FILUMMI-370978 format. One record per atom (N, C-alpha, C): residue in three letters; x, z, y. Coordinates in steps of 0.02 Angstrom, whole numbers, plus 32768, in hexadecimal, padded with zeros to 4 digits. Atoms other than C-alpha are relative to their C-alpha. Example, Ala and Ser with C-alpha at 12.3 -4.5 7.8 and 13.67 -1.06 7.14 Angstrom:
FILUMMI-370978
ALA802D80007FC5ALA826781867F1FALA802D8000803CSER7FD67FFD7FC5SER82AC81657FCBSER7FD980258037
END
This chain:
FILUMMI-370978
MET803C80058029METD20859E53358MET7FF27FB77FEEALA800B80458016ALAD1E5594A32F0ALA7FBD7FE7801ALYS803D801E7FE6LYSD16458D4333ALYS7FD67FE37FC8SER802D801F8030SERD0CC589B32DASER80017FB4800ALEU800280497FFCLEUD0B157E332B6LEU7FD67FE9803BGLU802B80127FC8GLUD02557DD3338GLU8024800B8042GLU7FDA7FF47FC3GLUD096582A33BCGLU80357FCA800BLYS7FCF80367FFALYSD11D57AA3397LYS7FDF7FBF8015LEU8024803E7FF0LEUD09F571E339ELEU7FEB7FFF8049SER80157FFC7FBASERD05D57593446SER803B7FF3802FLEU7FC580087FD5LEUD10D57623491LEU801C7FBA7FFCLEU7FDC803F8009LEUD15556C23448LEU7FD57FC3800AALA802C80377FECALAD0BC56553461ALA7FFD7FFB804CASP800180007FB7ASPD0B8568A3517ASP80417FE3801CALA7FC080187FE8ALAD1725667352DALA80077FB57FF6ALA7FFB80478010ALAD15C55B934E1ALA7FDB7FD38031LYS802A802A7FD5LYSD0E1557F3567LYS80297FDB8035TYR7FD780217FCDTYRD171554F35DBTYR801F7FC07FE6ASP7FE7803E801DASPD1A654C63563ASP7FC57FD27FF5VAL803D802A8001VALD12B5436357EVAL80087FC27FD4SER7FF4803F8025SERD17953B0350FSER7FE480047FB9CYS801E7FF48042CYSD0FC53C33481CYS7FCD7FCB7FECSER802E80348016SERD0A4531C346BSER80087FF57FB6SER7FFE80098048SERD07752F833B7SER7FF57FB97FEASER801080458013SERD058523D33BCSER803D7FDC7FE5GLY7FCC802D8015GLYD0BD51BA3363GLY801980097FB9SER7FE67FF68044SERD0E0520532B8SER7FD57FDD7FCDLYS802580218036LYSD0AF51AE3216LYS801180217FBDARG7FEF7FDC803EARGD0D252353195ARG7FC080067FD6LYS803B8001802ALYSD056521B3107LYS7FFF803C7FD0ASN80097FCC8031ASND011529F3093ASN7FFB7FE07FBBVAL7FFE801D8043VALD040526D2FE3VAL7FF680387FCEGLY800C7FCD8033GLYCFF952D22F54GLY7FD380388019LYS802B7FC77FF0LYSCFB453812F6FLYS801C802B8039GLY7FE47FDB7FC8GLYD01253B3300BGLY7FCD80118035LEU802B7FEC7FC9LEUCFCA53FD30A9LEU800D7FD5803DGLY7FF880207FBEGLYCFA953A1314BGLY800E7FB67FFDASN7FF680477FF9ASNCFC052F2318AASN80157FF28047ALA7FEB80117FBCALAD01A52A73220ALA800E7FB68003GLU7FF480488000GLUD00351EC3211GLU7FD47FDD8034GLY802880287FD2GLYCFB851603278GLY801080118048MET7FF87FF37FB9METCF9C518C332FMET80158048800EGLY7FEC7FBA7FF5GLYCFD552403315GLY7FC8802E7FEDILE80317FCE8015ILECF7552E032FBILE7FCD800C8037CYS80327FED7FCDCYSCEDB53233353CYS801F8034802FHIS7FE47FD07FD0HISCF0C537C33F1HIS7FD67FFF803FSER80227FFB7FC0SERCEC253B73495SER803180188034TYR7FD17FF17FC9TYRCF0E53D9353FTYR7FDF802E8033THR80177FD97FC7THRCF00545535CCTHR7FF97FD2803CALA800C80297FC5ALACED55419367BALA803F7FDF801AASP7FC2801D7FE6ASPCF8D53FA36A4ASP80257FD97FCAGLY7FE4802E8030GLYCFAC53923607GLY8026801E7FC6ARG7FDA7FE18036ARGCFF854113591ARG7FDA7FFF7FBFCYS801F80048043CYSCFD753FB34D8CYS7FF480467FE5VAL800F7FBE8019VALCF8254903487VAL7FEC80017FB6SER801780038045SERCF5D545633D7SER803580137FCDLEU7FCB7FEC802ELEUD0055484338CLEU800B804B8005LEU7FE87FBB7FFCLEUD03F5531335FLEU80427FFD8025LYS7FC880097FD2LYSD0B8553933F0LYS80218043800EILE7FE07FBF7FFCILED13355C933E3ILE804B7FF88005LEU7FB77FFB8004LEUD1E755FC33F9LEU801280267FC0LEU7FE77FDA8038LEUD24856333362LEU801780458018THR7FED7FC27FE0THRD29156B733D5THR80087FF4804BASN7FF180057FB8ASND29F56DA348FASN804180258011HIS7FBB7FEA7FF4HISD34B5729347AHIS80297FC48012CYS7FD780397FEDCYSD3C956B934D1CYS80448016801AILE7FBC7FF07FEAILED48456BC34EDILE80107FE08043PHE7FF580217FC1PHED473564C3587PHE7FDB80248039ASP801D7FDE7FC6ASPD44656853637ASP7FE97FCC8034CYS801980347FD4CYSD3ED55ED3682CYS7FCF801F8032ALA80267FDD7FCCALAD3A256263729ALA7FB67FF17FFDTYR804680157FFFTYRD2FE55C53712TYR7FD980157FC1CYS801F7FF48041CYSD2DA56033661CYS7FE980497FF9VAL801B7FBC8008VALD26B5699363CVAL802480257FC8SER7FDE7FDF8038SERD2CE56BB359CSER804A800A800BARG7FB87FFB7FF2ARGD37856BD35F1ARG801A80467FF0ARG7FE07FC38018ARGD3F2574335BBARG7FF5803C802ESER80037FC97FD1SERD3E857AB365ASER7FB980168012ASN80457FEF7FEEASND32A57AE3666ASN7FE8803C7FD8ASP80187FC38020ASPD2DB5854363FASP7FBB7FF47FE3VAL8040800D8021VALD253581A35C8VAL8003801B7FB9GLU80057FE78045GLUD21758593521GLU80157FC87FD1ARG7FE48032802DARGD27257FE3495ARG7FE080067FBBALA801B80018044ALAD23657CA33EAALA801E7FC57FDAALA7FE780388029ALAD2675758335AALA7FD77FFD7FC0PHE8020800B8040PHED20C570D32C7PHE80347FF67FCATHR7FD98017803ATHRD25556FD321ATHR7FE87FBA7FEEVAL801580428019VALD250565331C7VAL7FBE80057FDALYS803C7FF88028LYSD1CD5693314ELYS7FC2800B802BGLU80397FF27FD4GLUD15E56D231DBGLU7FE67FC18022VAL8015803E7FE0VALD15C562A3235VAL7FDC7FD37FCEVAL801F802A8034VALD13455CF3193VAL7FBA801A7FF0GLU80417FE48012GLUD0A756463167GLU7FCE7FF98039LEU802D80097FC7LEUD05E563F3217LEU7FE77FB88005THR801380477FFCTHRD05F55813217THR7FCC7FEF7FCCLEU802F800F8036LEUD0095576316FLEU7FBD8023800BSER803D7FDA7FF6SERCF8C55FE319BSER7FD47FE18036PHE8027801E7FC9PHECF5855AF3241PHE7FE77FBA7FEDTYR801680428016TYRCF52550331F1TYR7FC380057FD2ARG80387FF9802FARGCEDF553C3165ARG7FC080168023ARG803B7FEB7FDAARGCE6B558A31E6ARG7FEA7FCB8032ASN801080387FD4ASNCE6754E43243ASN800A800F804ATYR7FEF7FF17FBATYRCEAF553232E1TYR80327FCE801CILE7FCA802C7FEAILECF4254BA32E8ILE80067FC57FD1GLU7FF1803A802AGLUCF7E541432A5GLU804A7FF87FF3GLY7FB98006800AGLYD037543332AAGLY802680378023LEU7FD47FCC7FE6LEUD0CB549732E9LEU802F7FE48035PHE7FCD800E7FCDPHED131548F3389PHE802C803D8003LEU7FD47FC68006LEUD1C855003371LEU803E7FF7802ASER7FC57FFE7FD7SERD248552433F6SER802180447FF8SER7FDF7FC08008SERD2BE55B6340CSER8031800D8038GLY7FC77FED7FD9GLYD3335616347AGLY803E7FF87FD4ILE7FC280088027ILED3E956043446ILE801C80457FEFPHE7FE57FBF8015PHED419569E33E2PHE80407FF47FD9LYS7FBE80048021LYSD4CB56B833A1LYS80267FC18013SER7FDD803F7FF3SERD4FA55FF33ADSER7FCE7FC77FF7PRO802C803A800BPROD4AC555033B5PRO7FF67FF17FB6ASP8006800F8047ASPD4D1553632FCASP7FD480327FDCALA802A7FCD8021ALAD48255DB32C7ALA7FB77FF58010THR8046800C7FECTHRD3E555B1332ATHR7FE57FC27FDFMET8017803F801DMETD3D954FE32EDMET7FF680077FB5GLU80067FF78049GLUD3F555333239GLU7FBF80227FEEARG803E7FDD8010ARGD36155AA3240ARG7FC37FD4800FLEU8037802F7FF2LEUD2F055273291LEU7FF87FCF7FC6VAL8002802F8038VALD31D54AE3206VAL7FE380217FC2ARG801A7FDD803BARGD2F855313181ARG7FB480068002VAL80497FFC7FFAVALD246554431C5VAL7FE17FBD7FEAALA801C80418010ALAD223548931BCALA800B7FEE7FB7LYS7FF180108046LYSD27854773114LYS7FD380267FD0SER802C7FD8802ASERD211550530C9SER7FB97FE38001LEU8044801D7FFBLEUD16E54BA310BLEU7FFB7FBF7FD8ARG800380428021ARGD197540D30C8ARG800980057FB5LEU7FEE80018047LEUD1E754343020LEU7FDE80357FD7GLU801E7FC98027GLUD1A054DC2FEAGLU7FB47FFF8003HIS80487FFC7FF7HISD0F054C8302FHIS7FDF7FBB8008GLN801980457FFBGLND0DE54093034GLN7FD47FF6803EPHE802480077FC1PHED0A4541530E9PHE80117FBD801FASN7FF680437FE3ASND08C5365312FASN7FE47FF98046GLY801680027FBAGLYD048539531D9GLY803A7FF3802FTYR7FCE80107FCETYRD0A55376327ATYR802F803B800DILE7FCE7FCD7FEFILED14753D5329CILE802D7FE48037HIS7FD480107FC8HISD1A453CE3341HIS803380388006LEU7FCB7FCE7FFALEUD24C54273347LEU802A7FF3803ELYS7FD080057FC9LYSD2C0544A33D7LYS80447FF37FE3ALA7FBB800C8014ALAD36B53FD33BDALA802D80258031ILE7FD97FD37FD6ILED3EA547933FFILE80427FDF8014PRO7FBF801B7FEBPROD47954343469PRO8039802D7FE9GLY7FC87FDA8019GLYD51E5468341FGLY7FFE800B7FB5ALA80057FF98049ALAD4DD546F336CALA80237FC57FDESER7FDB80348023SERD53A540832EASER7FD47FC37FF2GLU8025803E800FGLUD508535432C9GLU7FDE80047FBCALA801D7FFA8043ALAD4E853813212ALA7FBD80258004LEU803E7FDB7FFALEUD46354003244LEU7FCB7FD88025ILE802F802B7FDBILED414538832C2ILE7FE37FCB7FD1GLU80178033802FGLUD40A5303323AGLU7FD1801E7FCDGLU802D7FE08031GLUD3BD537D31BEGLU7FBC800F8020ALA803F7FF37FDDALAD33B53AD323FALA7FD67FC08004GLY802480407FFBGLYD30E52F53254GLY7FE07FEA7FBFARG801E80128041ARGD2E852E7319AARG7FBF80257FF3TYR803B7FD8800DTYRD262536D31A2TYR7FCF8002803BALA802B7FFE7FC4ALAD21E53643255ALA7FE67FBA8011ASP801C803F7FE9ASPD1AD52DC329AASP801F7FEC8043ARG7FE1800E7FBFARGD1F652EB3348ARG803380378010LEU7FCE7FD17FE7LEUD291533D3391LEU80057FF7804CSER7FF780057FB7SERD2AB53663448SER803D80278015VAL7FC57FE07FE1VALD34A538E34A6VAL7FF18005804AASN80167FF97FBBASND31B53D5354EASN803A7FFD8031LEU7FCE80047FCALEUD384539D35E3LEU7FF6803A8030GLU80157FCB7FD3GLUD3275421364AGLU80087FEE804ALEU7FF580107FBALEUD37653F336F2LEU80197FB98008PRO7FF380477FFAPROD38A53433737PRO80487FEB8010SER7FBB80137FF0SERD444534A3760SER803180347FE6ASP7FCC7FD28016ASPD4E653973725ASP801080338036LEU7FF37FD37FC8LEUD4FE53E337D2LEU7FD0803B7FFFSER80327FCA8003SERD45C544537C2SER8009802C7FC3LEU7FF27FD7803BLEUD487547C3712LEU803A802F800EGLN7FC77FD57FF0GLND52E54BE3751GLN7FEC803A802DLEU80177FCB7FD2LEUD4D3552037D8LEU7FD280327FDELEU80357FD5801BLEUD43F55643775LEU800B80127FB7ALA7FF17FF28047ALAD480555D36C1ALA80497FF27FF3PRO7FB8800E8002PROD53E556936CFPRO801F7FFC7FBBGLU7FE580038044GLUD554557B3613GLU7FEF7FBE7FDDLYS80158040801ELYSD50754CF35F4LYS801F7FC68026ARG7FE8803E7FE2ARGD544541E3616ARG7FD37FC67FEDPHE802A803B800BPHED4E4537C3626PHE80177FDA7FC3ALA7FE580288038ALAD558532535ABALA7FF080207FBDASP800F7FDD803FASPD53753AB3527ASP7FB87FF37FE9VAL8046800F8011VALD47C5384352FVAL7FF97FB77FECLEU800580478010LEUD49352C8352CLEU801F7FEF7FBCARG7FDE800F803FARGD50452D13493ARG7FD07FFF7FC4PRO803080048038PROD47C53013414PRO7FCA7FCB800AMET802F80377FF2METD4055287346BMET801B7FBE7FE6ASN7FE1803E8016ASND47F51FA344CASN80057FFC7FB4HIS7FFB8000804AHISD499522F3397HIS7FBC7FF37FE0LEU8043800B801BLEUD3DE52363377LEU7FEC7FB68007LYS801080477FF6LYSD3CA518733C1LYS80237FD67FCBGLU7FDB80278032GLUD4515145334DGLU7FDF80057FBBLYS80207FF68041LYSD3FC519132B4LYS7FBC7FDD7FFCILE804180217FFEILED351515132E8ILE80087FB47FFDASP7FF280488002ASPD39A50A33306ASP80167FEB7FBAGLU7FEB800F8045GLUD3ED50A9325AGLU7FC57FFA7FD1GLN803A8002802BGLND34850D03208GLN7FD77FC1800DALA8026803D7FEFALAD2F250413265ALA80227FC37FE2ALA7FDC8039801DALAD37B4FC9322CALA7FF87FFF7FB4ASP80097FFD8049ASPD36A50053177ASP7FBB7FE77FECLYS804480168010LYSD2AF4FE4317BLYS7FFC7FB48001LYS800180497FFBLYSD2D24F2F31AALYS802A7FDE7FCAASN7FD4801A8034ASND3504F1C311EASN7FD97FF97FBFALA8029800C803CALAD2F74ECC308AALA8020801E7FC1LEU7FDE7FE5803BLEUD37A4F123012LEU7FF5804B7FF8ILE800D7FB78003ILED34B4FC6303CILE7FB6800A7FF6LYS80467FFA8012LYSD2A84FEE2FE4LYS7FDD803B8021HIS80207FC47FE4HISD28A509B302BHIS802F801F8033THR7FDA7FDF7FCATHRD2C650E630CFTHR7FE38045800CPRO801B7FBC7FF3PROD2B551A430DDPRO7FED8007804ALEU80157FF47FBCLEUD25851DD3177LEU803680258027PHE7FD47FDA7FD4PHED2C452143208PHE7FDF80028045ALA80227FF67FBFALAD26A525B32A1ALA7FD37FC58010PRO8029803C7FF7PROD1E051D73291PRO7FDC7FFC8043ALA801F80017FBEALAD193520A3338ALA803480008038GLY7FCC80077FCEGLYD23B51F83390GLY801580418020GLN7FE87FC57FDBGLND284526D3410GLN7FE580008047SER80197FF87FBCSERD24F52B134B8SER802C80328024THR7FDB7FCE7FDATHRD292531F3543THR7FD3801C8036GLN80267FE07FCAGLND257538F35D1GLN802D8007803DLEU7FDE7FF47FC0LEUD28853973688LEU7FD780338028VAL80207FCF7FD6VALD260542E36F3VAL80007FE58048VAL8009801D7FBEVALD21C53F5379BVAL7FF780378034GLY80097FD07FC9GLYD233545B383AGLY8030803A7FFFALA7FCF7FC98001ALAD2BA54D53803ALA80417FEB8021SER7FC3801B7FE2SERD34354633849SER7FEC7FC98032PRO8014802A7FC7PROD34953ED38DFPRO7FFA7FB57FF3GLU80028048800DGLUD34953423888GLU7FBC7FE38015SER803D80227FE9SERD2CB52C638CFSER7FDB7FE17FC5ASP802780248033ASPD241526F386EASP80237FBF7FECARG7FDC803D8010ARGD2A751CF387AARG8038800D7FCFHIS7FCA7FEE802EHISD33B52243826HIS7FE4800E7FBAILE801D7FEE8040ILED2CB5268379DILE7FE67FC37FDBLEU801B803C8021LEUD27551C1377BLEU80377FD07FEBLEU7FC780298015LEUD31A51633778LEU8020801C7FC1LEU7FE57FE0803DLEUD35951E136F8LEU7FD27FF27FC5SER8030800C8036SERD2BA51CF3690SER80037FB77FE9GLN7FFC80478010GLND2C551123698GLN803E7FF27FD6GLY7FC380088027GLYD378511A3658GLY7FF9801C7FBALEU80097FE28042LEUD346518D35C9LEU7FD47FD47FD5TYR802B802D8026TYRD2BB51163594TYR80277FC27FEAGLN7FDD803D800FGLND32F5081359AGLN803B800A7FD2GLU7FC27FF68025GLUD3CE50CB3552GLU7FF7802B7FC1GLN800B7FD4803AGLND397515A34E0GLN7FC07FEF7FDALYS803F80138020LYSD2F0510834B4LYS7FD2803C7FF4LEU802B7FC58007LEUD29651AD34D0LEU7FB77FEB7FFELYS8048800C8002LYSD1DD51B134A6LYS7FDE801B803EARG801F7FE27FC5ARGD1B252243536ARG803280298026VAL7FDF7FCF7FD5VALD1FD527E35C9VAL7FC8802B801DTYR80337FD27FE7TYRD197531735F6TYR80198023803ETYR7FEF7FE17FC0TYRD192536636A2TYR7FDC80438004SER801D7FBD7FFCSERD177541F36BASER800C801E8045GLY7FF97FE07FBEGLYD15354653767GLY801B80467FF9TYR7FDF7FBF8007TYRD1C554FB377ETYR7FD180398014VAL80277FC47FF4VALD16955A03772VAL803080378017PRO7FD17FCD7FE7PROD1C4562037E1PRO7FFC80407FD7ILE7FFE7FC5802CILED1FB56AE3770ILE803880308014SER7FC57FD87FEFSERD29056F637CCSER80098002804BTHR7FF17FFA7FB9THRD2C957333877THR80457FE3800FASP7FBE801F7FF7ASPD36D56D43861ASP7FFF7FD3803DALA7FFE80267FC2ALAD39F56883909ALA80097FB67FF4ARG7FF68047800FARGD3C955E338B3ARG7FBE7FDD7FF0LEU8040801B8018LEUD31255CB3883LEU7FCA80078036PRO80387FF87FD2PROD26C55B438DFPRO7FE880488001ALA80147FBB7FF7ALAD22356563922ALA7FCD80167FCCLEU80307FE3802FLEUD1C856C638A8LEU7FBC80048022GLY80437FFF7FE4GLYD10D56B438C4GLY7FEA7FBC801ASER801380437FEBSERD11255FE38FBSER7FDE7FDD7FC5MET802680238034METD09F5587389BMET802A7FCD7FDCPRO7FDE80368024PROD0E255163812PRO7FEA7FBC801DPRO801180417FE2PROD0E854613852PRO7FD97FD47FCELEU802680238034LEUD05E542737DCLEU7FE87FBB8016LEU801580427FE9LEUD0225397384ALEU803C7FD07FFDARG7FC4802A8007ARGD0D453553852ARG800C7FEF7FB7GLU7FFA800C8048GLUD0DF53683795GLU7FCF7FCA7FE9HIS803480308012HISD03D53063785HIS80137FBA8018ARG7FEB80417FE6ARGD07E527937F4ARG803A7FE37FD8LEU7FC880188029LEUD11E526E378DLEU7FE77FE57FBDTYR801D801A803ETYRD0B7525A36EETYR7FDE7FBC800DGLN801F80407FF1GLND05351CF3742GLN80347FC9800AALA7FCA80307FF5ALAD0F35178377BALA80227FEF7FBEASP7FE2800A8042ASPD13D518E36CDASP7FD67FCF7FD7TRP802D802D8023TRPD0A451363686TRP80097FB88018LEU7FF580427FE3LEUD0C350A436FDLEU80417FE27FE5LEU7FC08018801BLEUD177509736BFLEU7FF97FE97FB9ARG8003800F8048ARGD14650963608ARG7FCE7FCA7FEEPHE8035802C8016PHED0A9502C3606PHE7FEB7FCA8033TYR8019802E7FCDTYRD08F4FCF36ABTYR80357FD2801CGLY7FCC802E7FEAGLYD1354F7736C3GLY802180118041PHE7FDF7FEC7FC1PHED16D4FD8375CPHE804680197FF2LYS7FBD7FE38001LYSD220500B3780LYS8002803A8031ALA7FFA7FC67FD3ALAD25150B037CFALA80157FEB8045GLU7FE880187FBFGLUD2A9504F3859GLU7FC87FE2802AGLU8038801B7FDBGLUD2034FFF3888GLU7FD38037801CLEU802E7FCB7FECLEUD1A0509F3891LEU801B802A8039LEU7FE17FD57FCDLEUD21C50FF38FCLEU80427FE28017SER7FC2801A7FE3SERD2B050DA396BSER8027803A801FASP7FD87FCE7FDEASPD33C513739C4ASP7FDC8019803FGLN80257FEE7FC4GLND2CF51353A60GLN7FC080267FF1ARG803F7FE18015ARGD23551703A00ARG800A801C7FBAPRO7FEC7FE88042PROD27851DD3972PRO7FCD802B7FDBGLN80327FD4801FGLND1DC52483950GLN7FBF7FDA7FF5LEU8041801E800DLEUD13852133901LEU7FCC801A8031ASP80357FEF7FD1ASPD0A152133972ASP7FCF80307FDDLEU802D7FD0801FLEUD03952AE394BLEU7FB77FF0800EGLN804580117FEFGLNCF9E5263399CGLN7FE47FCA7FD3PHE801680388029PHECF9651C33935PHE80277FFC7FBFASP7FDC8009803FASPCFC1519D3880ASP80357FCA800APRO7FC6802B7FF4PROD065513B386DPRO7FEF7FB58004LYS801080477FFDLYSD0155091384BLYS7FDD7FEE8041LEU8022800C7FC1LEUCFA2509C38E2LEU80318006803AALA7FCE7FF87FCBALAD03250DB394EALA802D7FC38003TRP7FD6803C8001TRPD09D50473915TRP7FDB7FC5801EALA802780387FE6ALAD0114FCC393CALA7FF98004804CLEU80067FF87FB8LEUCFFB501439EBLEU80417FF08024HIS7FC080107FE2HISD0B550003A0CHIS80157FB77FF4ASN7FED80458012ASND0B84F4E39C4ASN7FC47FD28003ARG803D80287FF9ARGD01D4EF83A05ARG800F7FB58000GLN7FEF80478001GLND07D4E533A0BGLN7FF27FE07FBCTYR800E801B8043TYRD05C4E41394FTYR7FB57FF87FF2PHE804980018009PHECF9F4E4A3968PHE7FE17FD28035PRO802B7FF2803APROCF184E113956PRO80167FD97FC2VAL7FF480208041VALCF294DE4389EVAL7FBF7FDD7FEBGLU803B80268017GLUCEB24D5B3861GLU7FF6800C7FB5VAL800B7FEC8046VALCE664D9D37C0VAL7FF47FC47FD2GLN800D803A802AGLNCE394CED3783GLN80407FE07FE6SER7FC380248013SERCEEE4CB43778SER803F802A7FFCALA7FC37FD77FFDALACF694D443791ALA801880127FB9PRO7FE77FEA8041PROCFDC4D6D36FEPRO7FF2804A7FF4LEU800E7FBA8013LEUCFC44E1136A1LEU802D802F8028GLU7FD17FD47FDDGLUD0604E5936F6GLU7FE780108046ALA80197FF57FBCALAD0104E4337A2ALA7FC0802A7FFFLEU803E7FD98006LEUCF674E88376ALEU800F804A7FF4LEU7FEF7FBB800FLEUCFBA4F253728LEU80168028803DARG7FEA7FDF7FC3ARGCFF74F4C37D8ARG7FC8800B8032VAL80397FF87FD4VALCF4A4F4B3824VAL7FE280477FF7PRO80217FBF8006PROCF074FFA384BPRO7FB87FF87FE9GLY80438006801AGLYCE67501637EBGLY7FFB7FD97FC0LEU7FFF8025803FLEUCE994FA93756LEU802F80237FD0GLY7FD77FE48034GLYCED74FFA36B6GLY80177FCA7FD0ILE7FE380318030ILECF304FA73624ILE7FC87FDC7FDALYS803680208027LYSCE924F8935BDLYS7FD87FD1802BTHR802780297FD3THRCE334F463653THR80247FC08012ALA7FD8803B7FEFALACEC04ED03685ALA80027FCE7FC6LYS7FFF802D803BLYSCECC4E8B35D4LYS7FBB7FE17FF5MET8043801B8008METCE0F4E7735CEMET7FF37FC78032ILE800780357FCDILECE144E11366FILE80227FC17FE9VAL7FDB803A8018VALCE994D9E3628VAL7FDD7FDE7FC6ALA8023801D8039ALACE374D873587ALA7FBE7FE08013SER804480177FEESERCD8E4D6C35DDSER80007FC2802CARG800380357FCEARGCDBB4CF43668ARG800A7FBA7FE3SER7FF880428020SERCDE64C6835EESER7FBD7FE67FE6PHE804180148019PHECD2F4C6535B8PHE7FCD7FF68037THR803280057FCATHRCCD24C7C365BTHR801E80158042PRO7FE97FE97FBFPROCCF24C8B3716PRO7FE98048800BLEU80117FBA7FF7LEUCCF74D433742LEU7FE3800D8045ARG801D7FE97FC1ARGCC8F4D9737C9ARG800D804A8006PHE7FF27FB97FF5PHECC9E4E423816PHE7FD5802D7FD4ASP80297FD6802CASPCC0C4E8337AFASP801C80017FB9HIS7FDE80008041HISCC6C4E4C3712HIS803880358000LEU7FC87FD17FFCLEUCD024EB1374DLEU7FE780487FFCLYS801C7FBC8002LYSCC964F4A3769LYS7FEC80137FB9GLN80157FF38045GLNCC4E4F3A36B9GLN803D800C7FD3MET7FC37FF68028METCD004F313675MET80218044800DGLY7FE27FBF7FF1GLYCD2A4FD736C6GLY80308000803BVAL7FD580017FC5VALCD894F9F3761VAL7FE480308034VAL80157FD17FCCVALCD83502737E7VAL80007FD98041LEU8004802E7FC7LEUCD464FB23870LEU800980228043LYS7FF97FDE7FBFLYSCD42503438FALYS804980048014ARG7FB980017FF1ARGCE00503238ECARG801D7FB97FFBALA7FE48043800CALACE264F8538A5ALA7FEA7FCC8033ARG801C80337FD3ARGCDBA4F273924ARG802E7FEE8039TYR7FD2800D7FC8TYRCE434F3539A7TYR803E7FD97FEAPHE7FC3801E8019PHECEC44EE33936PHE7FF47FC27FD5ILE800F803A802BILECE6A4E5538D9ILE7FD17FD08023THR803480317FF2THRCE084DB638F0THR7FE67FE87FBDCYS80208018803DCYSCD904D6E3871CYS7FE47FBB8010GLY801480447FEFGLYCD7F4CB13876GLY800B7FF08049GLY7FF0800B7FBAGLYCDCE4CB53922GLY7FD780298031GLN802C7FD97FD6GLNCD4B4D2E3963GLN801880488005TYR7FF17FBA7FF4TYRCD6B4DD839B1TYR7FC080297FFBLEU80397FD28002LEUCCFA4E6E3997LEU8001802D803ETHR7FF97FD67FC5THRCD364EBD3A39THR80267FDA8035ASP7FDA801F7FC9ASPCD8D4E973ADDASP80497FF77FEBPRO7FBB800A8017PROCE344E453AADPRO803480148034ASP7FCF7FF27FCBASPCE844E713B54ASP7FFF80498017VAL80017FBA7FEDVALCE674F2D3B54VAL80488018800AALA7FBD7FEA7FEFALACEFE4F7E3BA6ALA801980357FCFASP7FE17FD1802EASPCF794FE63B42ASP7FE98048800CHIS80117FBA7FF2HISCF52508A3B9AHIS7FB6800D7FF1LYS80477FF7800ELYSCE96506E3B8ALYS7FF380017FB5LEU800880018048LEUCEA550433AD1LEU801580427FE1ARG7FE97FBF8019ARGCF0650E33AB2ARG7FCA8036800CLEU80347FCF7FF1LEUCE7C51473B06LEU7FC47FF77FD2ILE8039800E802CILECDF450F03AA0ILE800E801A7FBALEU7FEE7FEC8044LEUCE4F510E39FCLEU800B804B7FFBALA7FF67FB78000ALACE7C51C03A2CALA7FBE80257FF7ARG80427FE08007ARGCDC351E93A3BARG7FE57FFB7FB9GLN801680088045GLNCDAB51AD3989GLN802380307FD0GLN7FD97FD6802CGLNCE2D52243943GLN7FDB80427FF4PRO80207FBF800EPROCDE952BE38EAPRO802780388020LEU7FDF7FC57FE4LEUCE0F53673936LEU8031801B7FCCVAL7FCE7FE5802DVALCEAD53B038EBVAL7FF5804B7FFAHIS800E7FB9800CHISCE7D5455389FHIS803F80217FE3ARG7FC97FD9801DARGCEF654DC386DARG7FFB7FFD7FB4LEU7FFE80048048LEUCF2A54BF37B9LEU801D80417FE4GLU7FE77FC48020GLUCF3E5556374CGLU802F7FEB7FC7GLN7FD080108035GLNCFDA554A36E0GLN7FF780337FC8THR800F7FD28037THRCF9755993643THR80057FDB7FBEGLN7FFE801B8043GLNCFAA557D358AGLN7FCC80267FD7LEU80327FE1802ALEUCF20559D350DLEU801F80387FD7SER7FE67FC78024SERCF3A564834C3SER7FE380037FBALEU80187FF88046LEUCF2F56663409LEU7FD3803D7FFAPHE80277FC38002PHECEDA570A3436PHE7FC37FFE802DTHR803A80077FD4THRCE5756C734B0THR7FC17FF37FD7PRO803E800E8024PROCDA556D33469PRO7FE67FBC8014TYR801880437FF4TYRCD5756273459TYR7FCF7FFC803BALA803380017FCDALACCC7565334CDALA801E80048046ASN7FE07FFA7FBEASNCD415678355BASN802F7FC7800FALA7FD280387FF4ALACDAA55DB3545ALA7FDD7FC98027SER801C80367FD8SERCD90554E35C1SER80257FBF7FF5
END
């Protein structure tokens, strides 16, 4: 029996919630003429669930049919789930309809692999091409780049999508061989490398004064997703991998998805166990330190301490393990040192550097700037003065700071439903 459009939407929006790599920031696609939508400047309007998932895009799978049998995936070939597939026309019409009703600002389109990687990629490209050329849609479009698809199709996708993502899924080739034996790490890295080359080519063309116009190619770059907790890799292994992807592939984001147990497979965590959402949260915090605070993965974790501290955020945990670098004198310390102080964010640290050249700073100044003194007071001096006992012992300091930590509540891994009445949404 043929499924209605609403039935397909219910199935394929729900199946898409396991793919978290849906940030919309970074694109600069302008609306020229009488087209629909806009995705320029700082990105589109979007909101997030409690665990950081973006909900402002129409986030769906083209189909949940899949020729692969990855143990961790709800859409795997052997899983007994109800299957559905959109046509290209249906995805286009849904996107335009939801956009016109102001429900969404763009499209995040992924898919199971049906028939072959090329067949799947070709249909994803047709959706984006129809939106851009036939309907002059200038809103945000994020497409999944399918490993194994031809370079020509990947390049065509980059001409119509704002961002492309190639999901590594698992942090090592060994885990892929165990849980997704039909996939190989190298096959996933290959389209990543090709996308980087094309993005670099576009950047070089923009700098060339002889080239007057450079066509857009994935202006918001590329991203990837790692599933956390389905395989045994440590946080150190995951952060070292992410650091390499940022440095070598120039990825915009690495997303971390706590594994949601969906199978009784002996290779996976027990069915009914909770997704490691606190671990996922700590990885995002550590990732932020890598990208914006000047930290290296090797500093945050070691072979002797390979897992992130679940009690303290990564910057505070690093400071507690490296008290020899403290206290930091806010009147004279370089920005790099200020950024490592717990309780100081990027804006606050820059404000301190800008302000201290005009006037000597006091602790009340720091509080007005937004410094979290209840945490920072143990790691800074201001004009040579301490705000607390400078000789507090390590174990006592950990107890003091532990009492300041908020209670860790159970996080519900949910995605906003397109069918949830507004009054019941939280």
